[in-house]
C-alpha positions in Angstrom: -36.6 -50.4 32.0 -39.8 -50.6 34.2 -42.2 -47.7 34.3 -41.8 -44.8 36.7 -43.0 -45.2 40.3 -45.7 -42.5 39.6 -46.8 -43.7 36.2 -50.1 -45.1 37.4 -50.6 -42.0 39.6 -50.0 -39.7 36.6 -52.5 -41.7 34.5 -55.2 -41.5 37.1 -54.5 -37.8 37.4 -54.8 -37.3 33.7 -58.2 -39.1 33.7 -59.4 -36.9 36.5 -58.3 -33.8 34.7 -60.2 -35.0 31.5 -63.4 -35.5 33.6 -63.0 -32.1 35.2 -62.5 -30.5 31.8 -65.8 -32.0 30.6 -67.6 -30.7 33.6 -66.0 -27.2 33.4 -66.9 -26.9 29.7 -70.6 -26.6 30.7 -70.0 -24.3 33.7 -70.4 -20.5 33.2 -67.1 -18.5 33.5 -65.0 -21.6 33.0 -62.4 -20.2 30.6 -60.0 -19.3 33.4 -60.3 -22.8 34.8 -59.7 -24.4 31.4 -56.5 -22.4 31.1 -55.3 -23.7 34.4 -56.1 -27.3 33.4 -54.1 -26.8 30.2 -51.2 -25.5 32.3 -51.4 -28.6 34.5 -51.5 -30.9 31.5 -48.4 -29.2 30.1 -46.6 -29.6 33.4 -47.5 -33.3 33.5 -46.2 -33.9 29.9 -42.9 -32.1 30.8 -42.6 -34.1 34.0 -43.2 -37.4 32.1 -40.6 -36.4 29.5 -38.0 -35.6 32.2 -38.8 -38.9 33.9 -38.3 -40.9 30.7 -35.1 -39.1 30.0 -33.8 -39.7 33.5 -34.6 -43.4 33.4 -33.0 -43.8 30.0 -29.8 -42.1 31.3 -29.7 -44.2 34.4 -30.3 -47.4 32.4 -27.4 -46.4 30.1 -25.2 -45.8 33.2 -26.2 -49.2 34.6 -28.6 -48.2 37.4 -31.8 -50.2 37.7 -34.9 -48.6 39.3 -38.0 -50.1 40.9 -41.5 -48.9 40.2 -41.6 -47.0 43.5 -38.4 -45.1 42.5 -35.9 -47.1 44.6 -32.6 -48.4 43.3 -32.6 -52.1 42.5 -28.8 -52.3 41.9 -25.9 -51.4 39.6 -25.0 -53.4 36.5 -22.5 -53.0 33.7 -23.4 -50.2 31.4 -24.7 -51.2 28.0 -23.2 -48.3 26.0 -21.0 -46.1 28.2 -17.2 -47.0 28.2 -15.9 -47.4 31.8 -13.1 -48.6 34.0 -13.5 -51.4 36.6 -10.9 -52.0 39.3 -8.8 -55.1 39.7 -7.5 -56.0 43.1 -5.2 -58.6 44.6 -8.1 -59.9 46.6 -10.6 -61.4 44.2 -13.5 -60.3 46.4 -12.4 -56.7 46.0 -12.1 -56.8 42.2 -14.7 -55.2 40.0 -16.2 -53.4 43.0 -15.4 -49.9 41.7 -16.7 -48.6 38.4 -15.6 -45.3 36.8 -17.6 -43.9 33.8 -15.8 -42.2 30.9 -18.0 -39.5 29.8 -18.3 -37.9 26.4 -15.4 -35.5 25.9 -12.6 -35.4 28.4 -12.5 -37.3 31.6 -9.6 -36.1 33.9 -7.8 -38.4 36.4 -5.7 -37.0 39.2 -5.6 -36.1 42.9 -8.0 -34.3 45.1 -5.7 -31.3 45.5 -5.2 -30.6 41.8 -5.5 -27.0 40.5 -8.5 -28.1 38.3 -11.4 -30.4 39.1 -10.7 -34.0 38.5 -13.5 -36.4 37.3 -11.8 -39.5 38.7 -9.9 -38.9 42.0 -7.1 -41.3 43.0 -4.5 -41.3 45.7 -1.0 -42.7 46.1 2.7 -41.7 46.1 3.0 -42.2 42.3 -0.3 -40.4 41.3 0.3 -36.9 40.0 -2.1 -34.0 40.7 -3.1 -34.2 37.0 -2.2 -37.8 36.0 -3.9 -38.5 32.7 -7.0 -37.9 30.6 -9.5 -40.1 28.8 -11.0 -38.5 25.6 -14.2 -40.1 24.3 -15.2 -39.1 20.8 -17.3 -40.5 18.0 -15.6 -41.0 14.6 -16.4 -42.9 11.3 -15.6 -46.2 13.0 -17.7 -45.5 16.0 -16.9 -44.2 19.5 -13.2 -44.3 20.5 -11.5 -43.6 23.8 -8.0 -42.2 23.8 -5.7 -42.3 26.9 -3.2 -39.5 27.2 -0.8 -39.5 30.2 0.4 -36.2 31.6 4.1 -35.3 31.9 6.2 -37.8 34.0 3.0 -39.7 35.0 3.5 -43.5 35.3 0.8 -45.0 33.0 0.8 -48.5 31.6 -1.4 -50.1 29.0 -1.2 -53.9 28.8 2.1 -53.8 30.7 3.8 -51.3 28.5 4.4 -47.7 29.7 2.9 -45.1 27.5 4.0 -41.5 27.2 1.7 -40.3 24.4 -1.9 -40.6 23.3 -3.0 -44.3 23.0 -6.3 -45.6 21.6 -7.8 -48.1 24.0 -9.5 -51.3 23.1 -12.1 -53.1 25.2 -10.3 -55.4 27.7 -7.1 -53.4 27.9 -5.4 -53.5 31.3 -4.5 -50.0 32.6 -2.1 -49.4 35.5 -2.0 -45.9 36.9 1.0 -45.3 39.2 2.0 -48.4 41.0 -1.1 -49.7 42.8 -4.2 -48.7 40.7 -5.0 -51.5 38.3 -8.1 -51.2 36.0 -9.7 -53.0 33.0 -11.1 -50.9 30.3 -14.5 -52.0 29.1 -16.3 -50.6 26.0 -19.6 -52.4 25.6 -20.1 -51.4 21.9 -16.6 -52.4 20.9 -17.0 -55.7 22.7 -20.4 -56.3 21.0 -19.0 -55.5 17.6 -16.0 -57.8 18.2 -18.2 -60.7 19.2 -20.3 -60.1 16.0 -17.2 -60.2 13.8 -15.7 -63.3 15.5 -18.7 -65.3 17.0 -16.6 -68.4 17.4 -13.8 -66.7 19.3 -12.3 -68.9 22.1 -12.6 -67.8 25.7 -9.1 -67.0 27.1 -7.8 -69.8 29.4 -6.3 -67.4 32.0 -8.7 -64.9 33.6 -7.8 -61.2 33.1 -7.4 -60.3 36.8 -4.9 -58.4 39.0 -2.3 -61.2 38.9 -2.5 -61.4 35.1 -1.9 -57.6 34.9 1.1 -57.7 37.2 2.7 -60.6 35.4 2.1 -58.8 32.1 3.7 -55.7 33.5 6.8 -57.6 34.6 7.1 -59.5 31.3 6.9 -56.3 29.3 9.6 -54.8 31.5 11.8 -57.8 30.9 11.6 -59.2 34.4 11.2 -62.9 34.9 9.8 -63.6 38.4 11.2 -67.1 38.7 14.6 -66.0 37.5 14.5 -62.9 39.7 13.7 -65.0 42.7 16.4 -67.5 42.0 18.9 -64.8 41.5 17.8 -63.1 44.7 18.1 -66.4 46.6 21.6 -67.0 45.2 22.6 -63.5 46.3 21.3 -64.2 49.8 23.2 -67.5 50.0 26.4 -65.9 48.8 26.0 -63.1 51.3 25.4 -65.6 54.1 28.5 -67.6 53.1 30.7 -64.6 53.1 29.3 -63.4 56.5 29.9 -66.8 57.9 33.5 -67.0 56.7 34.1 -63.5 58.1 32.7 -64.5 61.4 34.8 -67.7 61.5 37.9 -65.7 60.7 37.1 -63.2 63.4 36.6 -65.9 66.0 39.8 -67.7 65.0 41.8 -64.4 65.3 40.3 -63.7 68.7 41.1 -67.3 69.8 44.7 -66.8 68.7 44.9 -63.4 70.4 43.6 -64.9 73.7 46.0 -67.8 73.5 48.9 -65.5 73.0 47.8 -63.3 75.9 47.5 -66.4 78.1 51.0 -67.6 77.2 52.4 -64.2 78.0 50.6 -64.1 81.3 51.9 -67.6 82.1 55.4 -66.7 81.4 55.1 -63.6 83.5 53.7 -65.7 86.4 56.5 -68.2 86.0 59.1 -65.4 86.2 57.5 -63.9 89.3 56.7 -67.2 91.1 59.2 -69.9 90.1 58.3 -73.5 91.0 60.1 -74.5 94.2 60.4 -78.1 92.9 62.4 -76.8 90.0 64.8 -74.8 92.2 68.0 -76.5 93.3 67.8 -77.5 96.9 70.8 -76.2 98.8 72.0 -78.3 101.7 71.0 -76.7 105.1 73.9 -75.9 107.3 73.7 -76.9 111.0 73.3 -73.9 113.2 75.2 -73.9 116.4 73.2 -72.2 119.2 74.6 -70.8 122.3 73.2 -71.7 125.8 71.2 -68.5 126.0 69.7 -69.0 122.6 68.8 -72.6 123.5 67.0 -71.4 126.7 65.1 -68.7 124.7 64.0 -71.3 122.1 62.8 -73.7 124.8 60.9 -70.9 126.5 59.2 -69.9 123.2 58.2 -73.5 122.5 56.5 -73.8 125.9 54.6 -70.6 125.4 53.5 -71.8 121.9 52.3 -75.1 123.4 50.3 -73.3 126.0 48.6 -70.9 123.6 48.2 -73.1 120.5 44.5 -73.8 121.4 43.6 -70.2 122.2 41.7 -69.6 119.0 39.8 -72.9 119.5 38.8 -71.8 123.0 37.6 -68.4 121.7 35.5 -70.2 119.1 34.0 -72.5 121.7 33.1 -69.6 124.0 31.5 -67.8 121.1 29.3 -70.8 120.2 28.4 -71.5 123.8 25.8 -68.7 123.7 24.0 -70.3 120.8 24.2 -73.7 122.4 22.6 -72.3 125.6 19.8 -70.7 123.6 19.2 -74.0 121.7 18.8 -75.9 125.0 16.4 -73.2 126.3 14.2 -73.6 123.2 14.3 -77.4 123.6 13.1 -77.1 127.2 10.4 -74.7 126.2 9.1 -77.0 123.5 9.3 -79.9 125.9 11.8 -81.7 123.7 13.9 -84.3 125.5 17.0 -83.2 123.7 20.1 -81.6 125.2 22.8 -80.1 123.1 26.5 -80.0 124.0 29.9 -79.6 122.4 31.7 -82.7 121.6 35.4 -82.3 122.4 36.4 -85.7 121.4 39.1 -85.9 118.8 37.9 -86.5 115.2 
């Protein structure tokens, strides 16, 4: 860890205080001033001790500091056990880091009755979901995960309902959507020292790995599940298609039967004249008066048979006249008339 931003300033101030001390020693009535200098020296020592302790704590937590006091960045802690998030989007994975402090670290919702150290949200997160207990034993520091009652908590794909000792690299799923990887730097360092030639796992331990592990431990084969679901959908589609065809066929038969019934009804009400037997017409004998009346009626019919045509011609004559007037106004050498020649 680099020195504090004020280390050089403190050193210069300490030198100034020493020179002042030498000058004050030979000044009359300097006892009070010497006491004040001692007080300042004590404050400087305490401030330096606090600074060193703060920098050591930040370094353990994974926070790097510049000489001017600014934060350089955050890196993985060297001693403190912690959780890192795993996300379906690789760019969002390992962006969140939760420290597991000494003692009990509580995980729950923001509205819990007691204060929660790690606050999560979601439909399957309880107000008090679980606790992480960090303690130091004969074998070193150990972290124990203990879920609360009815809280969905999974370790390496297996649901746990009682206290479970965690190992570095364990996958932890809280609820349905919060996926973490547990990291214990000291455990990982000790494991590497015991097995220095350990092979690197072929498959990365990411969100997809944790989800497949969860499904495998629950006895769910994704490929088989998808094939079964596809088969169920095909079977459902086949049944629905058969039902639709049967319904259409039934409707077709109903319509055909209704059409046949209507056709029979029409045939009964309006029989075909061609099918009726033609009865011979009897010759009617007219009297002289009836003959004269028939001749008079025929003459009247012949006189008035073109009456409707005449009315139609008179009605259209108005439009014909207007068309001729427009033709004259537009200086068109066109004259319209009614052609009474036979077709």
